[in-house]
BAKOL-54089 format. One line per 2 residues: their letters; for each residue x, y, z of C-alpha. Coordinates in steps of 0.05 Angstrom, whole numbers. Layout:
N
A	X,Y,Z  ...
This chain:
666
MI	423,549,-654  454,552,-584
ET	480,490,-549  469,491,-473
RG	490,430,-432  474,385,-491
FP	405,415,-502  394,453,-568
LV	360,520,-557  326,547,-619
FE	312,621,-615  284,633,-684
CE	227,680,-669  169,635,-689
GF	193,574,-650  215,615,-589
ME	150,653,-584  112,588,-576
NI	146,580,-507  145,653,-487
KY	81,648,-445  110,590,-406
LE	176,626,-396  139,688,-372
LL	104,644,-320  171,614,-301
SQ	200,684,-292  152,696,-235
KY	190,642,-196  259,663,-221
PN	254,738,-234  325,749,-258
RK	387,713,-284  418,709,-214
AA	357,673,-186  353,627,-246
SA	427,611,-244  423,596,-169
EI	368,545,-182  409,511,-237
IN	466,504,-187  418,473,-136
LN	389,424,-187  457,401,-210
AI	477,391,-137  416,348,-126
LA	434,306,-187  501,290,-154
LP	470,266,-89  463,192,-72
KG	396,162,-93  343,163,-39
TE	321,97,-7  258,64,-35
YF	217,16,6  170,-34,-25
LS	114,-68,15  53,-109,-4
DL	-8,-143,26  -15,-101,88
HG	-86,-128,99  -108,-78,151
EF	-51,-92,200  -39,-20,218
EA	5,-29,280  51,-79,246
FK	55,-35,184  69,27,225
HI	125,-9,262  156,-30,195
IK	156,43,173  179,71,240
SA	237,22,241  252,32,167
SG	249,-44,162  308,-52,209
VI	352,1,176  347,47,237
KL	373,-8,282  432,-17,236
KI	446,58,237  443,59,313
NE	492,2,318  540,37,269
IF	538,103,306  539,79,379
QN	573,12,376  631,37,418
DL	592,85,462  527,50,483
SS	514,-20,509  469,-67,470
EE	413,-53,519  421,22,511
RY	421,15,435  358,-28,439
NL	324,24,483  343,80,435
SS	313,41,376  250,27,417
LI	244,102,430  244,114,354
YN	194,58,341  144,80,394
AE	165,145,428  102,155,469
AE	104,85,500  179,90,515
IN	170,159,547  113,134,591
RT	153,74,614  213,118,631
KL	171,168,671  145,112,715
NP	216,88,732  237,123,798
NI	310,103,787  317,146,724
DY	334,221,725  281,240,674
AK	311,308,654  379,276,642
WC	346,219,603  312,270,558
KD	376,309,546  417,246,531
NI	365,220,483  354,285,447
LR	429,287,433  430,214,411
LV	369,224,366  402,284,334
LV	461,241,315  415,188,285
CK	376,241,248  440,271,222
AV	463,203,196  398,187,159
SS	394,258,129  465,260,103
KY	447,241,32  398,299,23
TR	407,373,12  399,418,72
SK	339,449,38  304,382,29
VR	317,363,101  289,429,125
KK	226,419,84  215,352,118
LP	222,380,188  160,402,227
KY	143,475,222  153,499,294
WA	217,460,308  250,468,241
YS	299,523,262  327,489,324
LD	329,421,291  365,450,231
EL	417,482,276  428,417,316
LH	431,373,253  484,416,222
AH	524,428,284  600,421,281
DS	646,402,338  667,473,350
IN	690,499,417  661,567,400
RA	591,539,388  588,482,439
GY	553,526,489  503,549,436
YE	481,478,420  477,458,494
TI	435,519,507  385,497,454
VD	377,429,486  373,458,557
SI	320,507,534  279,452,504
IE	279,414,570  267,476,614
SG	208,498,571  174,431,585
MA	175,412,511  225,355,515
ED	173,301,503  144,336,442
YI	214,348,416  233,275,424
KT	171,253,387  186,303,332
LT	257,277,325  235,205,321
HS	183,223,268  236,262,228
IT	283,202,230  229,158,201
IL	210,204,143  283,217,127
CV	297,143,124  240,127,76
DR	249,171,15  196,136,-27
LH	145,84,-9  115,35,-59
II	53,-5,-36  44,-64,-83
GD	-28,-78,-67  -78,-104,-16
IY	-86,-53,39  -155,-79,54
DR	-189,-139,86  -174,-190,141
GA	-140,-141,188  -181,-92,228
HP	-152,-23,209  -142,-10,134
DE	-175,57,146  -119,77,193
IM	-67,53,143  -98,98,90
DY	-99,157,138  -25,146,152
LM	-6,139,78  -44,201,60
GV	5,238,105  65,210,69
KD	91,255,14  122,205,-34
VD	79,143,-39  47,104,-96
FQ	1,44,-99  -6,-14,-147
WG	-77,-38,-136  -88,-108,-109
NH	-149,-152,-114  -171,-134,-44
DI	-164,-60,-61  -202,-65,-127
VW	-263,-98,-93  -267,-38,-45
MG	-259,9,-104  -316,-27,-138
AA	-360,-21,-76  -344,53,-74
AG	-366,58,-147  -434,28,-130
SW	-425,-46,-147  -472,-90,-106
AC	-429,-151,-119  -367,-116,-92
TA	-407,-88,-33  -431,-157,-13
NI	-360,-184,-18  -327,-132,26
LR	-381,-137,79  -379,-213,79
MN	-304,-214,88  -300,-162,142
IG	-360,-188,181  -327,-256,176
YN	-264,-226,208  -303,-188,262
NF	-282,-119,235  -343,-81,260
DM	-303,-22,288  -275,-8,219
LE	-341,-17,182  -387,22,227
IG	-342,69,266  -285,79,217
YG	-326,84,154  -395,97,181
IN	-428,40,143  -497,29,173
LR	-504,-46,186  -569,-41,225
PL	-615,-62,168  -571,-123,155
TS	-569,-140,230  -644,-134,237
MA	-657,-179,177  -605,-231,197
NR	-631,-236,269  -702,-246,244
VY	-690,-293,185  -639,-336,222
AD	-668,-330,292  -666,-405,304
DP	-606,-420,260  -539,-426,298
CT	-502,-410,232  -444,-452,258
AF	-405,-450,193  -407,-374,193
MP	-376,-359,261  -327,-301,253
KV	-252,-308,259  -236,-261,317
IE	-165,-237,307  -176,-171,342
EN	-232,-152,390  -275,-91,374
KF	-267,-33,423  -325,11,402
DP	-375,-34,367  -375,-103,399
VS	-421,-152,365  -434,-222,393
KE	-406,-280,354  -477,-308,346
TA	-503,-244,315  -441,-236,272
AK	-451,-308,246  -523,-293,226
MH	-501,-228,191  -445,-267,157
KA	-493,-318,129  -545,-266,108
IA	-495,-225,68  -462,-288,39
IM	-529,-312,10  -542,-243,-17
QF	-472,-243,-49  -485,-309,-85
KI	-551,-284,-111  -522,-217,-135
EG	-462,-251,-166  -507,-298,-204
QR	-544,-238,-232  -478,-205,-254
IK	-453,-271,-285  -516,-275,-328
AN	-511,-201,-346  -438,-208,-368
PQ	-429,-271,-410  -362,-244,-435
YN	-334,-259,-366  -341,-335,-376
LN	-363,-346,-304  -422,-393,-316
HR	-386,-448,-278  -395,-405,-216
LI	-471,-407,-221  -483,-451,-160
LD	-550,-436,-128  -588,-467,-186
KI	-546,-531,-180  -564,-546,-108
DY	-612,-603,-94  -652,-568,-40
EK	-691,-631,-20  -630,-674,-10
GT	-585,-617,14  -529,-633,-34
LT	-488,-601,-90  -457,-640,-147
IK	-389,-615,-170  -354,-649,-228
GV	-398,-710,-221  -387,-718,-146
EH	-446,-706,-99  -427,-668,-36
PL	-471,-659,25  -479,-588,48
KD	-458,-569,119  -516,-520,123
TN	-583,-533,87  -625,-477,117
FP	-641,-429,59  -703,-390,80
TI	-691,-333,31  -677,-376,-31
DP	-733,-395,-80  -708,-459,-113
KD	-748,-441,-175  -714,-372,-179
PY	-653,-377,-134  -618,-313,-156
RL	-676,-267,-141  -667,-223,-80
TD	-725,-220,-31  -757,-152,-22
EE	-722,-145,45  -654,-165,16
QR	-665,-114,-39  -677,-59,12
VI	-617,-81,54  -568,-79,-5
EN	-595,-12,-28  -584,16,42
LQ	-514,-13,45  -497,16,-23
AS	-523,85,-2  -483,82,62
IL	-418,67,24  -431,119,-29
RS	-442,172,25  -383,152,69
ER	-339,214,64  -278,181,94
LQ	-283,118,51  -293,158,-13
KH	-233,202,6  -190,140,15
IK	-213,109,-51  -201,173,-90
YL	-131,175,-60  -119,104,-86
FT	-140,128,-155  -98,192,-155
HG	-36,159,-127  -45,89,-156
SL	-49,47,-218  -48,-26,-240
YK	27,-23,-250  85,24,-244
VC	156,27,-270  205,64,-227
NN	281,62,-231  280,-2,-272
NL	233,-37,-224  167,-62,-252
MF	113,-67,-198  46,-101,-204
HG	7,-139,-151  -12,-205,-182
CI	5,-234,-249  2,-228,-325
PV	-43,-277,-362  2,-325,-401
DE	-11,-391,-435  22,-457,-418
NG	83,-437,-460  92,-371,-424
QF	67,-329,-481  24,-268,-466
EY	-48,-290,-471  -104,-250,-504
VD	-165,-240,-460  -232,-223,-490
YL	-276,-195,-434  -266,-122,-455
DQ	-287,-85,-518  -232,-121,-557
PY	-178,-173,-542  -118,-148,-503
KG	-54,-179,-476  8,-159,-438
RA	18,-86,-423  -41,-67,-467
LF	-87,-107,-422  -62,-70,-360
DA	-71,-2,-395  -142,-20,-418
LD	-163,-45,-349  -134,16,-315
KE	-176,60,-361  -239,18,-350
VR	-232,21,-275  -225,97,-275
NA	-284,105,-322  -327,61,-276
YF	-313,105,-216  -308,175,-244
NS	-355,176,-303  -421,176,-265
DM	-451,218,-210  -456,187,-141
NE	-531,192,-145  -532,155,-211
KN	-490,95,-191  -525,28,-195
QA	-510,-45,-181  -480,-57,-250
NG	-431,0,-242  -363,-28,-225
DI	-375,-97,-255  -305,-95,-284
MW	-277,-85,-214  -317,-145,-189
YM	-289,-187,-246  -219,-165,-230
WL	-231,-188,-158  -247,-260,-177
GA	-239,-272,-252  -192,-326,-277
KS	-162,-279,-329  -156,-221,-281
PL	-83,-198,-270  -103,-185,-198
FG	-129,-255,-182  -97,-307,-227
KD	-134,-369,-204  -186,-412,-240
QM	-241,-396,-190  -258,-365,-123
TT	-289,-421,-81  -324,-379,-28
FE	-388,-421,-30  -350,-487,-25
RL	-309,-463,35  -372,-442,72
FI	-418,-500,55  -377,-562,37
AD	-333,-600,85  -292,-635,31
KS	-230,-590,25  -214,-616,-44
TH	-271,-572,-69  -239,-511,-37
KE	-178,-513,-83  -165,-452,-126
HA	-114,-470,-180  -62,-417,-197
SG	-54,-392,-268  5,-407,-313
YY	43,-345,-290  54,-374,-221
KL	78,-440,-250  127,-406,-298
RD	151,-345,-260  216,-380,-240
DK	234,-379,-314  284,-322,-324
SL	267,-315,-397  193,-302,-381
CE	213,-249,-331  258,-216,-383
RI	201,-216,-435  155,-184,-384
LE	205,-130,-370  214,-115,-444
EF	138,-114,-453  133,-58,-402
GV	192,-19,-431  243,-39,-378
DK	316,-58,-392  316,-133,-383
DK	388,-133,-359  379,-79,-306
GH	306,-89,-289  269,-128,-236
IL	196,-148,-223  163,-140,-155
NG	98,-176,-139  54,-190,-79
HV	-11,-229,-76  13,-299,-61
PV	46,-309,7  116,-339,6
KI	116,-402,49  184,-393,82
KD	171,-448,132  164,-497,74
GE	230,-475,44  202,-429,-10
SP	245,-370,-32  218,-301,-48
IK	270,-295,-103  245,-322,-170
GG	266,-320,-243  340,-325,-231
GK	339,-262,-189  295,-221,-236
LF	231,-226,-195  217,-215,-121
VI	153,-237,-86  146,-193,-24
DG	81,-219,4  110,-251,66
GI	45,-253,104  41,-190,147
SK	-32,-210,160  -39,-248,226
AY	-84,-296,188  -24,-320,147
HK	29,-327,201  18,-403,208
TT	23,-411,133  85,-369,120
GI	123,-374,185  142,-299,182
AG	106,-232,183  121,-198,118
YT	177,-172,73  204,-105,55
FI	244,-97,-8  296,-42,1
FN	331,-6,-56  383,47,-35
SR	443,77,-69  488,18,-54
MM	446,-45,-57  380,-81,-62
AL	359,-121,0  302,-161,30
AE	281,-150,102  245,-211,131
HK	201,-190,189  184,-227,253
PY	112,-224,279  96,-156,310
MP	87,-157,385  36,-105,406
LQ	41,-59,466  22,-97,530
ED	-26,-72,583  33,-61,631
GS	65,-14,580  119,-63,559
QT	134,-81,487  184,-126,453
FY	214,-111,385  248,-162,340
AP	298,-139,288  284,-165,218
EI	335,-206,180  363,-162,125
SS	398,-197,68  429,-164,7
VK	403,-192,-59  444,-147,-104
TL	505,-103,-89  511,-48,-140
DR	576,-38,-179  579,35,-158
RI	539,81,-115  477,106,-152
TV	464,180,-154  400,218,-169
RD	428,229,-239  419,153,-251
TD	345,153,-231  279,169,-264
QA	277,233,-223  336,258,-263
KE	294,265,-326  249,315,-291
LI	308,353,-260  346,356,-326
QQ	283,382,-361  277,436,-307
IK	349,456,-319  336,460,-394
EI	275,505,-383  311,551,-335
EE	369,557,-383  319,578,-437
LI	293,630,-388  364,656,-376
EA	374,662,-452  307,698,-458
YR	331,748,-405  398,756,-440
KG	365,770,-508  314,817,-479
FI	252,775,-494  232,778,-420
KE	247,835,-373  286,819,-309
SL	264,842,-241  311,859,-184
């Protein structure tokens, strides 16, 4: 037996030959001992580097521009870096302008070009040199090789030279010539944009999205496009993600839900232009069936106007009502087909007194705001009309054949899961079902009872089976029922409320009927001992670990803190969605974990680009929640396990070369 860096290498013939095929493959990458030894040196050097910065966000809800600004600004970290570097050299206005250039290079360039008092060529040169210094600062914790890989193909050489420049008299002219050549070639604007992008991707080493990319906001499709271009990103699915995943799997109930929500928020550009979902059959039916119905209660919430597919509020309201009635019918069918879900209390259409126009809830009779139900047969209220049947079939077909939507959903599957543990942080979107004493609660809506981590694992498997285990042409309305339950079920770890009162909010004025009561997890999550038990349940060191959740917006304006469980749990849904700004008082959180500390960035509402080209940026408030005892290196992270294993395998290859099992190549 040979001991190598603490790893025993057994070269008895039988045991060694089991790995010989793998080592032969590895030898194609490292053809001799010199190449293999050089890689071991590189890997050990990486282990000694400071840990990369992780950013955690949740509940993006389609707010692409606000999300992009958070990423471009590195949640305020770039502004801090600029202040550190240029505090004695640039005025506060100049530092603000430099940060604005990084946040939105194109807009800042356009504004500058229109200013006759600015020497544009000098402005370009000054800012290229400043951006190089910022880029150098944010890349200092990485190897030169890793930085080079993150740089764009055509500018990699010149950027690499500028980033690793030294204040040498002999080379000063060389560096100045590079910058002058960039400007003289007419490529300064492209170079500046490239530098700002490089700064962003070097600041954000890994991105964790803790659920809810979809709904409310107008551009979740653009968020997904952006994230698919990010190398190191993972997702923990939220309830608003899972309902889209269910629709993409063929579920009629999920399809009706995503369309009702997004029609209700006037998101026609995203539905029809972004994802190519054909709403014409629904529009035609709604305009005919509700021709004389003002559908007052169904008027859309217009947060953002459509640019390419404007739909009148009156037509949108009719479509909203039509798809809502279809949703309640389809959900009633799925409730009856799945008694294990225990959702009979949500069978509402058969409880309506259609003559009186009332609904009795818990012994109290409530008048309905809208009593026009031309498509409901009171004797068989959950039956779809023939036209409704055709409409939902067409909608399902449109979703199943949307190439862009299916690409986005598959990416959520391949890069996502219900939970993730990374560097002692446990991430999941919503909650864990617990009883009133905080003990993990068995749920019985799957093939057998599950609780705690086993529940998450079983649901993750069920969701993947529902999407991948049937051909697109074979998907039917029942496919994805589990995703629909996870969207609104009381024992779903993605929902965590006793009921989803969509019908009541649309049809009953009494707001007491709209209440959705939170599960025990939300009442007990400030208990440190519960948080520690959860960490242990998921295999995380309770002393070092933390939990990160989204789902429930933190009401900062009411004095609520995002820090729960004695500092063991962080709720980072700060309400990036415009729909929540009045409730939360802020516009989202980012949790930041770098080599020195853990911090929370509290964001101000994003101010979009104005028609005159102006834009105002507000720096977030960054507060440290934990200062680390020492600077963390890559060796202290989960990544180290993979790197150490690579070192072990390469050392085995070197030994195989030395003993003559594998022939070296020059």
